[in-house]
C-alpha positions as a Markdown table, in Angstrom:
| # | Residue | x | y | z |
|---|---|---|---|---|
| 1 | Met | -115.7 | 32.2 | 11.0 |
| 2 | Ala | -115.5 | 31.1 | 14.6 |
| 3 | Val | -114.6 | 34.5 | 16.1 |
| 4 | Thr | -117.2 | 37.2 | 15.6 |
| 5 | Leu | -116.6 | 40.8 | 16.7 |
| 6 | Thr | -119.6 | 43.0 | 17.4 |
| 7 | Leu | -119.0 | 46.8 | 17.7 |
| 8 | Thr | -120.8 | 48.4 | 20.7 |
| 9 | Asp | -119.1 | 51.8 | 21.0 |
| 10 | Val | -116.6 | 54.1 | 19.3 |
| 11 | Asp | -114.6 | 56.9 | 20.8 |
| 12 | Pro | -113.4 | 59.1 | 18.0 |
| 13 | Gly | -110.2 | 60.5 | 19.4 |
| 14 | Thr | -108.2 | 63.2 | 17.7 |
| 15 | Thr | -105.4 | 61.1 | 16.2 |
| 16 | Gln | -106.6 | 57.6 | 17.2 |
| 17 | Leu | -109.9 | 55.9 | 17.3 |
| 18 | Tyr | -111.0 | 53.6 | 20.1 |
| 19 | Ala | -113.4 | 50.7 | 19.4 |
| 20 | Phe | -115.2 | 48.6 | 22.0 |
| 21 | Gly | -117.4 | 45.5 | 21.5 |
| 22 | Thr | -118.1 | 41.9 | 22.2 |
| 23 | Val | -116.6 | 38.6 | 21.0 |
| 24 | Thr | -118.6 | 35.5 | 20.2 |
| 25 | Leu | -116.9 | 32.1 | 19.7 |
| 26 | Ser | -118.4 | 29.2 | 17.8 |
| 27 | Gly | -117.4 | 26.1 | 15.8 |
| 28 | Thr | -114.0 | 24.4 | 16.1 |
| 29 | Tyr | -110.9 | 25.8 | 17.7 |
| 30 | Pro | -108.0 | 25.4 | 15.2 |
| 31 | Thr | -104.6 | 24.3 | 16.4 |
| 32 | Gly | -102.5 | 27.4 | 17.1 |
| 33 | Gly | -105.5 | 29.8 | 17.5 |
| 34 | Asp | -108.5 | 31.0 | 15.6 |
| 35 | Thr | -108.4 | 33.8 | 12.9 |
| 36 | Leu | -109.4 | 37.2 | 14.2 |
| 37 | Asp | -110.5 | 39.6 | 11.4 |
| 38 | Trp | -110.6 | 43.2 | 12.5 |
| 39 | Thr | -112.0 | 44.3 | 9.2 |
| 40 | Gln | -115.4 | 42.9 | 10.4 |
| 41 | Leu | -115.7 | 46.2 | 12.3 |
| 42 | Ala | -115.4 | 48.5 | 9.3 |
| 43 | Lys | -119.0 | 47.5 | 8.1 |
| 44 | Gln | -120.7 | 47.8 | 11.5 |
| 45 | Ile | -122.4 | 50.7 | 13.2 |
| 46 | Ala | -122.2 | 51.1 | 17.0 |
| 47 | Gly | -125.2 | 51.7 | 19.2 |
| 48 | Arg | -124.9 | 55.5 | 18.9 |
| 49 | Gly | -124.5 | 55.4 | 15.1 |
| 50 | Gln | -120.7 | 55.6 | 15.0 |
| 51 | Thr | -118.5 | 53.6 | 12.7 |
| 52 | Val | -114.9 | 52.6 | 12.6 |
| 53 | Asp | -113.3 | 54.8 | 9.9 |
| 54 | Ser | -109.6 | 54.2 | 10.4 |
| 55 | Ser | -106.5 | 53.2 | 8.7 |
| 56 | Met | -107.7 | 49.6 | 9.0 |
| 57 | Thr | -109.1 | 50.0 | 5.5 |
| 58 | Asp | -105.5 | 49.6 | 4.4 |
| 59 | Pro | -105.0 | 45.9 | 4.8 |
| 60 | Ala | -101.5 | 46.3 | 6.2 |
| 61 | Tyr | -102.9 | 47.8 | 9.4 |
| 62 | Gly | -104.7 | 46.4 | 12.3 |
| 63 | Pro | -105.1 | 47.9 | 15.7 |
| 64 | Ile | -102.2 | 49.6 | 17.4 |
| 65 | Gln | -103.2 | 48.0 | 20.6 |
| 66 | Ala | -106.0 | 45.7 | 21.6 |
| 67 | Gly | -107.2 | 43.4 | 24.4 |
| 68 | Phe | -109.8 | 40.9 | 25.5 |
| 69 | Thr | -111.5 | 40.8 | 28.9 |
| 70 | Val | -113.8 | 38.1 | 30.3 |
| 71 | Gln | -116.6 | 39.5 | 32.4 |
| 72 | Gly | -117.6 | 37.0 | 35.1 |
| 73 | Gly | -118.1 | 33.4 | 34.4 |
| 74 | Thr | -115.1 | 31.1 | 33.7 |
| 75 | Pro | -111.4 | 31.9 | 34.3 |
| 76 | Asn | -110.6 | 31.4 | 30.6 |
| 77 | Gln | -108.1 | 33.7 | 29.1 |
| 78 | Tyr | -107.7 | 35.0 | 25.6 |
| 79 | Gln | -104.6 | 36.4 | 23.8 |
| 80 | Met | -104.0 | 37.9 | 20.5 |
| 81 | Gln | -101.2 | 37.5 | 18.0 |
| 82 | Gln | -100.6 | 40.2 | 15.5 |
| 83 | Gly | -101.0 | 39.1 | 11.8 |
| 84 | Thr | -99.5 | 40.5 | 8.6 |
| 85 | Ala | -102.9 | 42.2 | 7.9 |
| 86 | Ala | -105.9 | 43.3 | 9.8 |
| 87 | Ser | -107.8 | 40.3 | 8.6 |
| 88 | Asn | -105.4 | 37.5 | 9.8 |
| 89 | Trp | -104.6 | 38.1 | 13.5 |
| 90 | Lys | -104.9 | 35.0 | 15.8 |
| 91 | Met | -106.9 | 34.6 | 19.0 |
| 92 | Arg | -105.6 | 31.9 | 21.3 |
| 93 | Gly | -107.8 | 30.6 | 24.1 |
| 94 | Tyr | -106.6 | 29.1 | 27.4 |
| 95 | Ser | -108.4 | 27.3 | 30.2 |
| 96 | Thr | -106.9 | 28.3 | 33.5 |
| 97 | Gly | -108.9 | 25.5 | 35.1 |
| 98 | Ser | -106.5 | 23.2 | 33.3 |
| 99 | Ala | -103.3 | 24.8 | 34.5 |
| 100 | Gly | -103.4 | 27.3 | 31.6 |
| 101 | Ala | -103.6 | 24.7 | 28.8 |
| 102 | Glu | -104.5 | 26.0 | 25.4 |
| 103 | Phe | -107.9 | 24.9 | 24.1 |
| 104 | Pro | -107.5 | 21.6 | 22.2 |
| 105 | Gly | -107.0 | 22.2 | 18.5 |
| 106 | Gly | -109.4 | 20.5 | 16.1 |
| 107 | Ser | -112.1 | 20.2 | 18.7 |
| 108 | Ala | -115.2 | 22.3 | 19.3 |
| 109 | Tyr | -114.8 | 25.3 | 21.6 |
| 110 | Pro | -115.3 | 24.3 | 25.2 |
| 111 | Ser | -118.8 | 25.2 | 26.4 |
| 112 | Ser | -117.2 | 27.5 | 29.0 |
| 113 | Ala | -115.7 | 29.5 | 26.1 |
| 114 | Thr | -118.9 | 29.8 | 24.0 |
| 115 | Thr | -120.8 | 31.0 | 27.1 |
| 116 | Asp | -118.1 | 33.5 | 28.2 |
| 117 | Val | -119.0 | 37.2 | 28.1 |
| 118 | Ile | -115.9 | 38.4 | 26.2 |
| 119 | Thr | -115.3 | 42.1 | 25.5 |
| 120 | Phe | -112.6 | 43.8 | 23.5 |
| 121 | Ser | -111.1 | 47.2 | 23.3 |
| 122 | Ala | -109.0 | 48.2 | 20.3 |
| 123 | Gln | -107.1 | 51.4 | 19.4 |
| 124 | Phe | -106.7 | 52.2 | 15.6 |
| 125 | Arg | -105.0 | 55.0 | 13.7 |
| 126 | Arg | -107.4 | 57.5 | 12.4 |
| 127 | Leu | -107.6 | 58.3 | 8.7 |
| 128 | Thr | -106.0 | 61.6 | 7.8 |
């Protein structure tokens, strides 16, 4: 897996759960985007001992809303495409230094991407 999500914090809201963390990229960038598997979070424990216990355990659900942010470094941008299950979303990477061109498919991630400090925030339905 070339997109690794690491949970850093969880805000257990009343009807929705908010998860925060970091994204690490490695390996080869596939044409059309890399697979983003939100179910990685279900097995992780955040810094304060919290977990993501949400409807994500039903494979039909992923986050209600989510986003990536690059903190400092390069002007790369990352977008998500919703999948049919929480385990098959797509993350697409773009280099704004190349007029917004998508990373080349079938090539290693650019070094600017593998050194980016990428964070995510995601909002999930809580289990009832």
